[in-house]
DRENPA-3360 file (N, C-alpha, C; in nm, 2 decimals, always signed):
BEGIN
1 = MTMILVAL = -2.19/+1.60/-2.84/-2.32/+1.65/-2.79/-2.42/+1.54/-2.78 ~ -2.43/+1.46/-2.88/-2.53/+1.35/-2.88/-2.51/+1.25/-2.77 ~ -2.38/+1.22/-2.74/-2.35/+1.13/-2.63/-2.39/+1.18/-2.50 ~ -2.37/+1.31/-2.48/-2.42/+1.38/-2.35/-2.57/+1.37/-2.34 ~ -2.63/+1.40/-2.45/-2.78/+1.40/-2.45/-2.84/+1.26/-2.42 ~ -2.78/+1.16/-2.49/-2.82/+1.02/-2.46/-2.80/+0.99/-2.31 ~ -2.69/+1.02/-2.26/-2.66/+0.99/-2.12/-2.76/+1.06/-2.03 ~ -2.80/+1.19/-2.06/-2.90/+1.26/-1.98/-3.03/+1.19/-1.98;
9 = GFLIAGST = -3.06/+1.13/-2.10/-3.19/+1.06/-2.11/-3.20/+0.94/-2.02 ~ -3.09/+0.88/-1.97/-3.10/+0.76/-1.88/-3.18/+0.80/-1.75 ~ -3.17/+0.93/-1.71/-3.21/+0.97/-1.58/-3.36/+0.95/-1.55 ~ -3.44/+0.97/-1.65/-3.58/+0.99/-1.63/-3.67/+0.90/-1.72 ~ -3.62/+0.79/-1.77/-3.69/+0.71/-1.86/-3.79/+0.63/-1.79 ~ -3.91/+0.68/-1.75/-4.01/+0.60/-1.69/-4.11/+0.68/-1.61 ~ -4.24/+0.63/-1.60/-4.34/+0.71/-1.52/-4.46/+0.62/-1.50 ~ -4.55/+0.67/-1.40/-4.68/+0.62/-1.38/-4.77/+0.75/-1.37;
17 = LGAQNQPL = -4.86/+0.77/-1.46/-4.94/+0.89/-1.46/-5.08/+0.86/-1.48 ~ -5.17/+0.93/-1.42/-5.32/+0.92/-1.44/-5.37/+1.02/-1.53 ~ -5.50/+1.04/-1.53/-5.56/+1.13/-1.62/-5.53/+1.27/-1.57 ~ -5.56/+1.37/-1.66/-5.52/+1.51/-1.64/-5.58/+1.56/-1.51 ~ -5.70/+1.52/-1.47/-5.76/+1.58/-1.35/-5.73/+1.50/-1.22 ~ -5.64/+1.40/-1.23/-5.60/+1.33/-1.11/-5.48/+1.39/-1.05 ~ -5.46/+1.37/-0.92/-5.34/+1.42/-0.85/-5.21/+1.36/-0.92 ~ -5.10/+1.43/-0.91/-4.98/+1.38/-0.96/-4.93/+1.27/-0.87;
25 = PDQASFLI = -4.85/+1.17/-0.92/-4.80/+1.07/-0.83/-4.70/+1.12/-0.73 ~ -4.68/+1.04/-0.63/-4.57/+1.08/-0.53/-4.44/+1.07/-0.60 ~ -4.36/+1.18/-0.59/-4.24/+1.19/-0.67/-4.13/+1.09/-0.63 ~ -4.12/+1.07/-0.50/-4.01/+0.98/-0.45/-4.04/+0.84/-0.50 ~ -4.17/+0.79/-0.49/-4.20/+0.66/-0.54/-4.19/+0.65/-0.69 ~ -4.23/+0.76/-0.76/-4.22/+0.77/-0.90/-4.08/+0.75/-0.95 ~ -3.98/+0.82/-0.89/-3.84/+0.81/-0.93/-3.78/+0.67/-0.90 ~ -3.83/+0.61/-0.79/-3.78/+0.47/-0.77/-3.83/+0.38/-0.88;
33 = ETRKHLQT = -3.95/+0.40/-0.92/-4.01/+0.32/-1.03/-3.94/+0.34/-1.16 ~ -3.89/+0.46/-1.19/-3.83/+0.49/-1.31/-3.70/+0.41/-1.34 ~ -3.63/+0.38/-1.23/-3.50/+0.31/-1.24/-3.52/+0.17/-1.29 ~ -3.64/+0.11/-1.26/-3.67/-0.03/-1.30/-3.68/-0.04/-1.45 ~ -3.71/+0.07/-1.52/-3.73/+0.06/-1.67/-3.62/+0.12/-1.75 ~ -3.51/+0.15/-1.68/-3.40/+0.22/-1.76/-3.32/+0.12/-1.84 ~ -3.31/+0.16/-1.97/-3.22/+0.09/-2.06/-3.17/+0.20/-2.15 ~ -3.04/+0.18/-2.20/-2.99/+0.28/-2.29/-3.05/+0.26/-2.43;
41 = DSTLQGSY = -3.06/+0.37/-2.50/-3.12/+0.35/-2.64/-3.03/+0.26/-2.72 ~ -2.90/+0.27/-2.70/-2.81/+0.18/-2.78/-2.84/+0.03/-2.76 ~ -2.88/+0.00/-2.63/-2.92/-0.14/-2.60/-3.05/-0.17/-2.67 ~ -3.15/-0.08/-2.67/-3.28/-0.11/-2.73/-3.26/-0.11/-2.88 ~ -3.17/-0.04/-2.94/-3.15/-0.04/-3.08/-3.08/-0.16/-3.13 ~ -3.02/-0.24/-3.03/-2.93/-0.35/-3.07/-2.99/-0.45/-3.16 ~ -3.12/-0.47/-3.17/-3.18/-0.57/-3.25/-3.25/-0.50/-3.38 ~ -3.22/-0.38/-3.40/-3.28/-0.31/-3.51/-3.18/-0.25/-3.61;
49 = VYLETRRE = -3.22/-0.25/-3.74/-3.16/-0.17/-3.84/-3.24/-0.05/-3.87 ~ -3.17/+0.06/-3.90/-3.25/+0.19/-3.92/-3.17/+0.28/-4.01 ~ -3.24/+0.38/-4.06/-3.18/+0.49/-4.14/-3.16/+0.61/-4.05 ~ -3.05/+0.68/-4.06/-3.03/+0.81/-3.99/-2.99/+0.91/-4.09 ~ -3.06/+1.02/-4.09/-3.03/+1.14/-4.17/-2.97/+1.25/-4.08 ~ -2.85/+1.29/-4.11/-2.78/+1.39/-4.03/-2.77/+1.52/-4.11 ~ -2.82/+1.62/-4.06/-2.81/+1.76/-4.12/-2.73/+1.85/-4.03 ~ -2.63/+1.91/-4.08/-2.55/+2.00/-4.00/-2.53/+2.13/-4.07;
57 = LKLDKGGR = -2.56/+2.25/-4.00/-2.54/+2.38/-4.06/-2.42/+2.44/-3.99 ~ -2.33/+2.51/-4.07/-2.23/+2.59/-4.02/-2.28/+2.73/-4.01 ~ -2.26/+2.80/-3.90/-2.32/+2.93/-3.87/-2.21/+3.03/-3.85 ~ -2.25/+3.16/-3.89/-2.16/+3.27/-3.86/-2.20/+3.33/-3.72 ~ -2.13/+3.44/-3.69/-2.16/+3.50/-3.56/-2.30/+3.55/-3.54 ~ -2.36/+3.59/-3.65/-2.50/+3.63/-3.64/-2.60/+3.52/-3.65 ~ -2.56/+3.40/-3.66/-2.65/+3.28/-3.66/-2.69/+3.25/-3.81 ~ -2.63/+3.31/-3.91/-2.67/+3.29/-4.05/-2.59/+3.17/-4.10;
65 = TRGESVKV = -2.66/+3.09/-4.19/-2.60/+2.97/-4.24/-2.49/+3.00/-4.34 ~ -2.37/+2.94/-4.32/-2.26/+2.95/-4.41/-2.23/+2.83/-4.49 ~ -2.29/+2.72/-4.45/-2.27/+2.59/-4.52/-2.36/+2.48/-4.46 ~ -2.39/+2.38/-4.54/-2.47/+2.27/-4.49/-2.42/+2.14/-4.54 ~ -2.43/+2.04/-4.46/-2.40/+1.90/-4.50/-2.51/+1.81/-4.46 ~ -2.54/+1.71/-4.55/-2.64/+1.61/-4.52/-2.59/+1.47/-4.55 ~ -2.59/+1.38/-4.45/-2.55/+1.25/-4.47/-2.66/+1.15/-4.43 ~ -2.68/+1.05/-4.51/-2.77/+0.94/-4.48/-2.70/+0.81/-4.46;
73 = VESYPGLP = -2.72/+0.75/-4.35/-2.65/+0.62/-4.32/-2.74/+0.51/-4.29 ~ -2.71/+0.39/-4.32/-2.78/+0.27/-4.27/-2.70/+0.23/-4.15 ~ -2.77/+0.21/-4.04/-2.70/+0.17/-3.92/-2.74/+0.02/-3.88 ~ -2.64/-0.06/-3.86/-2.66/-0.20/-3.83/-2.61/-0.24/-3.70 ~ -2.66/-0.34/-3.63/-2.61/-0.38/-3.50/-2.46/-0.42/-3.52 ~ -2.38/-0.38/-3.42/-2.23/-0.41/-3.43/-2.20/-0.55/-3.40 ~ -2.08/-0.59/-3.43/-2.03/-0.72/-3.39/-2.01/-0.72/-3.24 ~ -2.02/-0.84/-3.18/-2.01/-0.84/-3.03/-1.89/-0.76/-2.98;
81 = GEERWERL = -1.91/-0.67/-2.89/-1.81/-0.59/-2.83/-1.77/-0.47/-2.91 ~ -1.84/-0.44/-3.02/-1.80/-0.33/-3.10/-1.92/-0.24/-3.12 ~ -1.89/-0.11/-3.17/-2.00/-0.02/-3.20/-2.08/-0.06/-3.32 ~ -2.19/+0.01/-3.34/-2.28/-0.02/-3.45/-2.20/+0.01/-3.58 ~ -2.23/-0.06/-3.69/-2.18/-0.04/-3.82/-2.26/+0.06/-3.90 ~ -2.20/+0.16/-3.95/-2.28/+0.26/-4.03/-2.23/+0.25/-4.18 ~ -2.33/+0.24/-4.26/-2.30/+0.23/-4.41/-2.35/+0.36/-4.47 ~ -2.26/+0.45/-4.51/-2.30/+0.58/-4.58/-2.35/+0.55/-4.72;
89 = IAEDGRPM = -2.48/+0.59/-4.74/-2.55/+0.56/-4.86/-2.58/+0.69/-4.95 ~ -2.57/+0.81/-4.88/-2.59/+0.93/-4.96/-2.53/+1.05/-4.89 ~ -2.48/+1.14/-4.96/-2.42/+1.26/-4.90/-2.46/+1.38/-4.99 ~ -2.51/+1.49/-4.92/-2.55/+1.61/-4.98/-2.64/+1.59/-5.10 ~ -2.73/+1.49/-5.09/-2.83/+1.47/-5.19/-2.79/+1.37/-5.30 ~ -2.66/+1.32/-5.29/-2.61/+1.24/-5.40/-2.59/+1.10/-5.34 ~ -2.64/+0.99/-5.40/-2.62/+0.86/-5.36/-2.47/+0.82/-5.37 ~ -2.43/+0.73/-5.28/-2.29/+0.69/-5.29/-2.27/+0.60/-5.42;
97 = PPDELARQ = -2.16/+0.61/-5.49/-2.14/+0.53/-5.61/-2.14/+0.38/-5.57 ~ -2.17/+0.29/-5.66/-2.17/+0.14/-5.63/-2.04/+0.09/-5.58 ~ -1.93/+0.15/-5.64/-1.79/+0.10/-5.59/-1.76/+0.14/-5.45 ~ -1.81/+0.26/-5.41/-1.79/+0.30/-5.27/-1.88/+0.21/-5.17 ~ -2.00/+0.18/-5.21/-2.08/+0.09/-5.13/-2.01/-0.04/-5.12 ~ -1.96/-0.09/-5.23/-1.89/-0.22/-5.23/-1.77/-0.22/-5.14 ~ -1.70/-0.11/-5.14/-1.58/-0.10/-5.05/-1.62/-0.10/-4.90 ~ -1.72/-0.03/-4.87/-1.77/-0.04/-4.73/-1.81/-0.18/-4.69;
105 = DREREQKA = -1.88/-0.25/-4.78/-1.92/-0.38/-4.75/-1.80/-0.48/-4.73 ~ -1.70/-0.46/-4.81/-1.58/-0.54/-4.80/-1.51/-0.52/-4.67 ~ -1.50/-0.40/-4.62/-1.44/-0.37/-4.49/-1.52/-0.44/-4.38 ~ -1.65/-0.43/-4.39/-1.74/-0.50/-4.29/-1.72/-0.65/-4.29 ~ -1.72/-0.71/-4.41/-1.70/-0.85/-4.42/-1.56/-0.89/-4.36 ~ -1.46/-0.81/-4.39/-1.33/-0.85/-4.34/-1.33/-0.85/-4.18 ~ -1.39/-0.75/-4.12/-1.40/-0.75/-3.97/-1.48/-0.87/-3.92 ~ -1.58/-0.91/-3.99/-1.66/-1.02/-3.95/-1.58/-1.15/-3.96;
113 = DEMVQRLA = -1.50/-1.16/-4.07/-1.42/-1.28/-4.09/-1.31/-1.29/-3.98 ~ -1.26/-1.17/-3.94/-1.15/-1.17/-3.84/-1.21/-1.22/-3.70 ~ -1.33/-1.18/-3.67/-1.39/-1.22/-3.55/-1.42/-1.37/-3.55 ~ -1.46/-1.42/-3.67/-1.49/-1.57/-3.68/-1.35/-1.64/-3.66 ~ -1.25/-1.59/-3.71/-1.12/-1.65/-3.70/-1.07/-1.66/-3.55 ~ -1.10/-1.54/-3.48/-1.06/-1.54/-3.34/-1.14/-1.64/-3.26 ~ -1.26/-1.65/-3.29/-1.35/-1.75/-3.22/-1.30/-1.89/-3.25 ~ -1.26/-1.92/-3.38/-1.21/-2.05/-3.41/-1.08/-2.08/-3.35;
121 = QNSSKELA = -0.99/-1.99/-3.33/-0.86/-2.01/-3.27/-0.87/-2.02/-3.12 ~ -0.95/-1.94/-3.06/-0.96/-1.95/-2.91/-1.10/-1.89/-2.87 ~ -1.20/-1.98/-2.88/-1.33/-1.93/-2.86/-1.35/-1.88/-2.71 ~ -1.29/-1.95/-2.62/-1.31/-1.92/-2.48/-1.25/-1.78/-2.45 ~ -1.13/-1.75/-2.51/-1.07/-1.62/-2.49/-1.15/-1.51/-2.55 ~ -1.20/-1.53/-2.67/-1.28/-1.43/-2.74/-1.41/-1.40/-2.67 ~ -1.48/-1.51/-2.62/-1.61/-1.49/-2.55/-1.58/-1.42/-2.42 ~ -1.47/-1.45/-2.35/-1.44/-1.38/-2.23/-1.42/-1.23/-2.25;
129 = RQERELQK = -1.35/-1.20/-2.36/-1.33/-1.06/-2.39/-1.46/-0.99/-2.42 ~ -1.55/-1.05/-2.49/-1.68/-0.99/-2.52/-1.76/-0.97/-2.39 ~ -1.75/-1.07/-2.30/-1.82/-1.06/-2.17/-1.77/-0.95/-2.09 ~ -1.63/-0.93/-2.09/-1.57/-0.82/-2.01/-1.62/-0.68/-2.06 ~ -1.63/-0.67/-2.19/-1.67/-0.55/-2.25/-1.82/-0.52/-2.21 ~ -1.90/-0.62/-2.21/-2.04/-0.60/-2.18/-2.05/-0.56/-2.03 ~ -1.98/-0.63/-1.94/-1.99/-0.59/-1.80/-1.93/-0.45/-1.77 ~ -1.83/-0.42/-1.85/-1.77/-0.28/-1.83/-1.88/-0.18/-1.87;
137 = ARRERDEA = -1.94/-0.20/-1.98/-2.04/-0.10/-2.03/-2.16/-0.09/-1.93 ~ -2.20/-0.20/-1.87/-2.31/-0.20/-1.77/-2.27/-0.13/-1.65 ~ -2.14/-0.15/-1.60/-2.09/-0.09/-1.48/-2.08/+0.06/-1.50 ~ -2.03/+0.11/-1.61/-2.02/+0.25/-1.64/-2.16/+0.31/-1.65 ~ -2.25/+0.24/-1.71/-2.39/+0.30/-1.72/-2.45/+0.32/-1.58 ~ -2.43/+0.21/-1.49/-2.49/+0.22/-1.36/-2.43/+0.33/-1.28 ~ -2.30/+0.35/-1.29/-2.22/+0.45/-1.21/-2.27/+0.59/-1.26 ~ -2.28/+0.61/-1.39/-2.32/+0.74/-1.44/-2.47/+0.77/-1.40;
145 = LSDMYNVF = -2.55/+0.67/-1.40/-2.69/+0.69/-1.36/-2.70/+0.73/-1.22 ~ -2.63/+0.66/-1.13/-2.63/+0.70/-0.99/-2.57/+0.84/-0.97 ~ -2.47/+0.88/-1.05/-2.42/+1.01/-1.04/-2.52/+1.12/-1.08 ~ -2.60/+1.09/-1.18/-2.70/+1.19/-1.23/-2.80/+1.21/-1.13 ~ -2.85/+1.11/-1.06/-2.95/+1.13/-0.95/-2.89/+1.22/-0.84 ~ -2.76/+1.21/-0.82/-2.69/+1.29/-0.72/-2.67/+1.43/-0.76 ~ -2.66/+1.45/-0.89/-2.63/+1.59/-0.95/-2.75/+1.68/-0.95 ~ -2.87/+1.62/-0.98/-2.98/+1.70/-1.01/-3.08/+1.71/-0.89;
153 = EIRMIGRE = -3.14/+1.83/-0.88/-3.26/+1.84/-0.80/-3.38/+1.83/-0.90 ~ -3.46/+1.73/-0.88/-3.57/+1.69/-0.97/-3.70/+1.74/-0.92 ~ -3.78/+1.82/-1.00/-3.91/+1.87/-0.96/-4.02/+1.83/-1.06 ~ -4.12/+1.77/-1.02/-4.23/+1.73/-1.10/-4.32/+1.86/-1.11 ~ -4.35/+1.90/-1.23/-4.43/+2.03/-1.24/-4.57/+2.02/-1.30 ~ -4.61/+1.90/-1.35/-4.74/+1.89/-1.40/-4.75/+1.79/-1.52 ~ -4.87/+1.80/-1.58/-4.90/+1.71/-1.70/-4.90/+1.79/-1.83 ~ -4.85/+1.73/-1.93/-4.86/+1.79/-2.07/-4.88/+1.68/-2.17;
161 = RVEEHDTI = -4.93/+1.72/-2.28/-4.96/+1.63/-2.40/-4.84/+1.65/-2.49 ~ -4.77/+1.54/-2.53/-4.66/+1.54/-2.62/-4.69/+1.43/-2.73 ~ -4.70/+1.47/-2.86/-4.72/+1.38/-2.97/-4.83/+1.28/-2.93 ~ -4.94/+1.32/-2.88/-5.06/+1.24/-2.85/-5.04/+1.15/-2.74 ~ -4.94/+1.17/-2.65/-4.91/+1.09/-2.54/-4.93/+1.18/-2.41 ~ -5.00/+1.13/-2.31/-5.01/+1.20/-2.18/-4.87/+1.18/-2.11 ~ -4.82/+1.29/-2.07/-4.69/+1.28/-2.00/-4.69/+1.37/-1.87 ~ -4.59/+1.34/-1.79/-4.56/+1.42/-1.67/-4.44/+1.50/-1.71;
169 = AFVLTPRR = -4.44/+1.63/-1.68/-4.32/+1.71/-1.70/-4.24/+1.73/-1.58 ~ -4.11/+1.74/-1.60/-4.01/+1.76/-1.49/-3.92/+1.87/-1.53 ~ -3.87/+1.94/-1.42/-3.75/+2.03/-1.44/-3.64/+1.97/-1.35 ~ -3.52/+1.97/-1.41/-3.40/+1.92/-1.34/-3.30/+2.02/-1.33 ~ -3.26/+2.06/-1.21/-3.16/+2.17/-1.19/-3.04/+2.11/-1.12 ~ -2.92/+2.14/-1.17/-2.80/+2.08/-1.10/-2.78/+2.15/-0.96 ~ -2.75/+2.07/-0.87/-2.72/+2.12/-0.73/-2.59/+2.19/-0.73 ~ -2.58/+2.30/-0.66/-2.46/+2.37/-0.65/-2.35/+2.30/-0.58;
177 = DAKPKTRV = -2.39/+2.22/-0.48/-2.29/+2.14/-0.40/-2.26/+2.00/-0.45 ~ -2.31/+1.97/-0.58/-2.30/+1.84/-0.63/-2.15/+1.81/-0.65 ~ -2.11/+1.69/-0.62/-1.97/+1.64/-0.64/-1.97/+1.51/-0.72 ~ -1.98/+1.53/-0.85/-1.99/+1.41/-0.94/-1.87/+1.32/-0.93 ~ -1.89/+1.19/-0.95/-1.78/+1.10/-0.94/-1.74/+1.04/-1.08 ~ -1.82/+1.07/-1.18/-1.80/+1.02/-1.31/-1.78/+1.13/-1.41 ~ -1.73/+1.10/-1.53/-1.71/+1.20/-1.63/-1.85/+1.25/-1.68 ~ -1.95/+1.16/-1.70/-2.08/+1.20/-1.74/-2.14/+1.29/-1.64;
185 = GDQIRHFT = -2.13/+1.26/-1.51/-2.18/+1.34/-1.40/-2.12/+1.48/-1.41 ~ -1.99/+1.49/-1.43/-1.92/+1.61/-1.44/-1.97/+1.70/-1.55 ~ -2.01/+1.63/-1.67/-2.05/+1.71/-1.78/-2.20/+1.76/-1.77 ~ -2.29/+1.67/-1.71/-2.43/+1.71/-1.71/-2.46/+1.82/-1.61 ~ -2.37/+1.84/-1.51/-2.39/+1.94/-1.41/-2.39/+2.08/-1.47 ~ -2.35/+2.09/-1.60/-2.35/+2.22/-1.67/-2.47/+2.24/-1.75 ~ -2.58/+2.16/-1.73/-2.70/+2.17/-1.80/-2.82/+2.18/-1.71 ~ -2.93/+2.25/-1.75/-3.06/+2.24/-1.69/-3.14/+2.16/-1.79;
193 = LRAWVSEN = -3.24/+2.08/-1.73/-3.32/+1.99/-1.82/-3.47/+2.02/-1.80 ~ -3.54/+1.99/-1.90/-3.69/+1.97/-1.90/-3.72/+1.83/-1.96 ~ -3.80/+1.76/-1.90/-3.83/+1.62/-1.95/-3.98/+1.59/-1.94 ~ -4.02/+1.51/-2.04/-4.16/+1.47/-2.05/-4.16/+1.31/-2.06 ~ -4.24/+1.25/-1.97/-4.24/+1.11/-1.96/-4.38/+1.05/-1.98 ~ -4.38/+0.94/-2.06/-4.51/+0.87/-2.09/-4.58/+0.81/-1.97 ~ -4.71/+0.82/-1.96/-4.79/+0.77/-1.86/-4.79/+0.61/-1.86 ~ -4.83/+0.56/-1.98/-4.86/+0.42/-1.99/-4.74/+0.33/-2.00;
201 = DHELVKLE = -4.63/+0.38/-2.07/-4.52/+0.29/-2.10/-4.40/+0.32/-2.01 ~ -4.40/+0.41/-1.92/-4.29/+0.44/-1.83/-4.16/+0.47/-1.91 ~ -4.18/+0.56/-2.02/-4.07/+0.58/-2.11/-4.05/+0.73/-2.13 ~ -3.93/+0.78/-2.14/-3.90/+0.91/-2.18/-3.95/+0.94/-2.32 ~ -4.03/+1.05/-2.34/-4.08/+1.09/-2.47/-4.00/+1.21/-2.52 ~ -3.96/+1.30/-2.44/-3.90/+1.42/-2.49/-3.80/+1.48/-2.38 ~ -3.69/+1.53/-2.42/-3.59/+1.59/-2.33/-3.53/+1.71/-2.39 ~ -3.52/+1.82/-2.32/-3.46/+1.94/-2.36/-3.35/+1.98/-2.26;
209 = AEGIDDLK = -3.23/+2.02/-2.31/-3.12/+2.06/-2.22/-3.07/+2.19/-2.27 ~ -3.03/+2.28/-2.17/-2.96/+2.41/-2.20/-2.84/+2.42/-2.12 ~ -2.73/+2.46/-2.18/-2.61/+2.49/-2.10/-2.62/+2.61/-2.02 ~ -2.58/+2.60/-1.89/-2.59/+2.71/-1.80/-2.46/+2.78/-1.78 ~ -2.35/+2.71/-1.82/-2.22/+2.77/-1.82/-2.13/+2.69/-1.92 ~ -2.01/+2.74/-1.93/-1.92/+2.67/-2.03/-1.88/+2.53/-1.99 ~ -1.86/+2.44/-2.08/-1.82/+2.31/-2.05/-1.69/+2.28/-2.13 ~ -1.59/+2.25/-2.05/-1.46/+2.21/-2.11/-1.46/+2.07/-2.15;
217 = SGLGVLAR = -1.39/+2.03/-2.26/-1.39/+1.90/-2.31/-1.26/+1.87/-2.39 ~ -1.21/+1.76/-2.37/-1.09/+1.72/-2.44/-1.13/+1.65/-2.57 ~ -1.11/+1.71/-2.69/-1.14/+1.66/-2.82/-1.02/+1.65/-2.90 ~ -0.91/+1.60/-2.85/-0.79/+1.60/-2.92/-0.71/+1.72/-2.89 ~ -0.78/+1.84/-2.89/-0.73/+1.96/-2.84/-0.83/+2.02/-2.74 ~ -0.79/+2.11/-2.66/-0.88/+2.16/-2.56/-0.99/+2.24/-2.62 ~ -1.12/+2.20/-2.59/-1.23/+2.27/-2.64/-1.32/+2.31/-2.53 ~ -1.41/+2.41/-2.56/-1.50/+2.47/-2.46/-1.63/+2.49/-2.53;
225 = LHKGARLS = -1.74/+2.41/-2.48/-1.87/+2.43/-2.53/-1.93/+2.55/-2.45 ~ -1.98/+2.65/-2.52/-2.02/+2.77/-2.46/-2.16/+2.76/-2.40 ~ -2.18/+2.85/-2.29/-2.30/+2.86/-2.23/-2.41/+2.89/-2.33 ~ -2.53/+2.84/-2.31/-2.64/+2.86/-2.40/-2.66/+2.76/-2.50 ~ -2.57/+2.66/-2.51/-2.59/+2.55/-2.61/-2.72/+2.48/-2.57 ~ -2.79/+2.44/-2.68/-2.92/+2.37/-2.66/-2.92/+2.23/-2.73 ~ -2.98/+2.14/-2.66/-3.00/+2.00/-2.71/-3.14/+1.96/-2.69 ~ -3.19/+1.88/-2.78/-3.33/+1.82/-2.76/-3.33/+1.68/-2.81;
233 = FLRRKVNG = -3.42/+1.60/-2.76/-3.43/+1.46/-2.79/-3.57/+1.41/-2.79 ~ -3.62/+1.35/-2.89/-3.75/+1.31/-2.91/-3.75/+1.16/-2.94 ~ -3.84/+1.08/-2.87/-3.85/+0.94/-2.89/-3.99/+0.90/-2.93 ~ -4.01/+0.79/-3.01/-4.14/+0.75/-3.05/-4.14/+0.60/-3.04 ~ -4.27/+0.55/-3.02/-4.29/+0.40/-3.01/-4.28/+0.34/-3.15 ~ -4.20/+0.23/-3.16/-4.18/+0.17/-3.29/-4.25/+0.03/-3.28 ~ -4.33/+0.00/-3.39/-4.39/-0.13/-3.40/-4.48/-0.16/-3.28 ~ -4.52/-0.06/-3.21/-4.61/-0.09/-3.09/-4.54/-0.17/-2.98;
241 = EVWLPAVV = -4.40/-0.17/-2.98/-4.33/-0.25/-2.88/-4.22/-0.19/-2.81 ~ -4.15/-0.09/-2.87/-4.04/-0.03/-2.80/-4.02/+0.12/-2.84 ~ -3.98/+0.20/-2.74/-3.95/+0.34/-2.77/-3.81/+0.36/-2.81 ~ -3.79/+0.43/-2.92/-3.66/+0.45/-2.98/-3.64/+0.60/-3.02 ~ -3.51/+0.64/-3.04/-3.49/+0.78/-3.08/-3.56/+0.81/-3.22 ~ -3.62/+0.93/-3.22/-3.68/+0.98/-3.35/-3.61/+1.10/-3.40 ~ -3.58/+1.20/-3.32/-3.52/+1.32/-3.36/-3.42/+1.37/-3.25 ~ -3.30/+1.41/-3.29/-3.21/+1.48/-3.20/-3.17/+1.61/-3.26;
249 = TYNGSARV = -3.17/+1.72/-3.19/-3.13/+1.85/-3.24/-3.03/+1.91/-3.15 ~ -2.95/+2.00/-3.20/-2.85/+2.07/-3.12/-2.82/+2.21/-3.19 ~ -2.78/+2.30/-3.10/-2.74/+2.43/-3.15/-2.65/+2.49/-3.05 ~ -2.53/+2.54/-3.09/-2.44/+2.60/-3.00/-2.31/+2.63/-3.06 ~ -2.22/+2.68/-2.98/-2.08/+2.72/-3.03/-1.98/+2.66/-2.93 ~ -1.86/+2.64/-2.99/-1.75/+2.59/-2.90/-1.62/+2.65/-2.95 ~ -1.54/+2.68/-2.85/-1.41/+2.74/-2.87/-1.31/+2.62/-2.88 ~ -1.24/+2.61/-2.99/-1.14/+2.50/-3.01/-1.00/+2.56/-3.00;
257 = GLLFTLRR = -0.93/+2.51/-2.90/-0.79/+2.56/-2.88/-0.80/+2.71/-2.85 ~ -0.70/+2.78/-2.91/-0.69/+2.93/-2.89/-0.72/+3.00/-3.03 ~ -0.76/+2.92/-3.13/-0.76/+2.98/-3.26/-0.89/+3.02/-3.32 ~ -1.00/+2.93/-3.30/-1.12/+2.96/-3.37/-1.24/+2.91/-3.29 ~ -1.36/+2.96/-3.33/-1.48/+2.91/-3.27/-1.57/+2.85/-3.37 ~ -1.62/+2.73/-3.34/-1.72/+2.66/-3.42/-1.86/+2.69/-3.38 ~ -1.94/+2.72/-3.48/-2.08/+2.74/-3.45/-2.16/+2.65/-3.54 ~ -2.24/+2.57/-3.47/-2.31/+2.46/-3.54/-2.46/+2.45/-3.50;
265 = SGTSEFSG = -2.54/+2.40/-3.59/-2.68/+2.37/-3.56/-2.71/+2.24/-3.64 ~ -2.78/+2.15/-3.59/-2.81/+2.03/-3.67/-2.92/+1.94/-3.61 ~ -2.95/+1.84/-3.69/-3.05/+1.74/-3.65/-3.01/+1.60/-3.70 ~ -3.05/+1.50/-3.62/-3.04/+1.36/-3.67/-3.18/+1.31/-3.66 ~ -3.23/+1.26/-3.77/-3.36/+1.20/-3.78/-3.35/+1.05/-3.80 ~ -3.42/+0.97/-3.72/-3.41/+0.82/-3.73/-3.54/+0.77/-3.79 ~ -3.53/+0.68/-3.88/-3.65/+0.62/-3.95/-3.62/+0.48/-4.00 ~ -3.73/+0.42/-4.05/-3.72/+0.28/-4.11/-3.67/+0.18/-4.01;
273 = YRKYSVDT = -3.70/+0.18/-3.89/-3.66/+0.08/-3.79/-3.72/-0.05/-3.83 ~ -3.63/-0.15/-3.84/-3.67/-0.29/-3.88/-3.59/-0.39/-3.80 ~ -3.65/-0.50/-3.75/-3.58/-0.60/-3.68/-3.46/-0.65/-3.77 ~ -3.35/-0.67/-3.71/-3.23/-0.71/-3.78/-3.23/-0.85/-3.82 ~ -3.20/-0.88/-3.94/-3.18/-1.02/-3.99/-3.10/-1.01/-4.12 ~ -3.05/-1.12/-4.17/-2.98/-1.12/-4.30/-3.07/-1.07/-4.41 ~ -3.20/-1.11/-4.40/-3.29/-1.06/-4.51/-3.31/-0.91/-4.50 ~ -3.31/-0.85/-4.37/-3.32/-0.71/-4.36/-3.20/-0.64/-4.42;
281 = SEGFKK = -3.08/-0.69/-4.39/-2.96/-0.63/-4.44/-2.96/-0.63/-4.59 ~ -3.00/-0.74/-4.65/-3.00/-0.74/-4.80/-3.11/-0.65/-4.86 ~ -3.22/-0.63/-4.78/-3.33/-0.55/-4.83/-3.28/-0.40/-4.84 ~ -3.20/-0.36/-4.74/-3.15/-0.22/-4.75/-3.06/-0.20/-4.87 ~ -2.99/-0.30/-4.91/-2.89/-0.28/-5.01/-2.95/-0.28/-5.15 ~ -3.07/-0.33/-5.16/-3.14/-0.33/-5.29/-3.18/-0.20/-5.34;
% end
């Protein structure tokens, strides 16, 4: 769910907006301008360390809570060509034991050592691999972005205030005749969106998505995310320099195989953003 939500956020991250009593900007020009400011949140987070608190509720048919899990992780920039490294530091209100933290650190150090060895043995080959991964990610992002503009009919509906920011509000409705070319495009056509975009910084502030029909997905076994699933995404400006994820929420149910239905509700809260350095890393561990 989070991956879909982040992908949806690519579409409208940018704006130029005047005061509340001024005419709305021309939508076509506005949307052209938005693409100049698009970057994935994973790219923007690349130079930051942060804490993420994940809360998930297991729900019954009536929407009542049957169980809860809470995990707190430290998230560090990944090694070149790899995903971010997450260090689990607490679970369900209990800090991880020192030996478990040490085990996680050893695994991370081992991967770093392996990369250093690959570079020492054949630096040109390893650097070429990293560059291929980078170009592949950029190409997939651009293709998905183009697909999303083709999938949605975008309508500017007015101005709203969100967390002390002047924003322009949009409604995005999937076109019935849309023929997506990418996996992301095929997934997002099952959602309607509302989005709020900052005036001054040309950045997405808030996004809400609702499933308008069932979404099939391969998750090791055939799964179906049911109509009515809701996702939301809130971003905040960090250190006066960059907009980054603050809160992600989701609520919905999914049929897994032919046996059972999962019903879940949850949030991910991001905090403690700090520029990454060795000193930053050590500071989190103290």
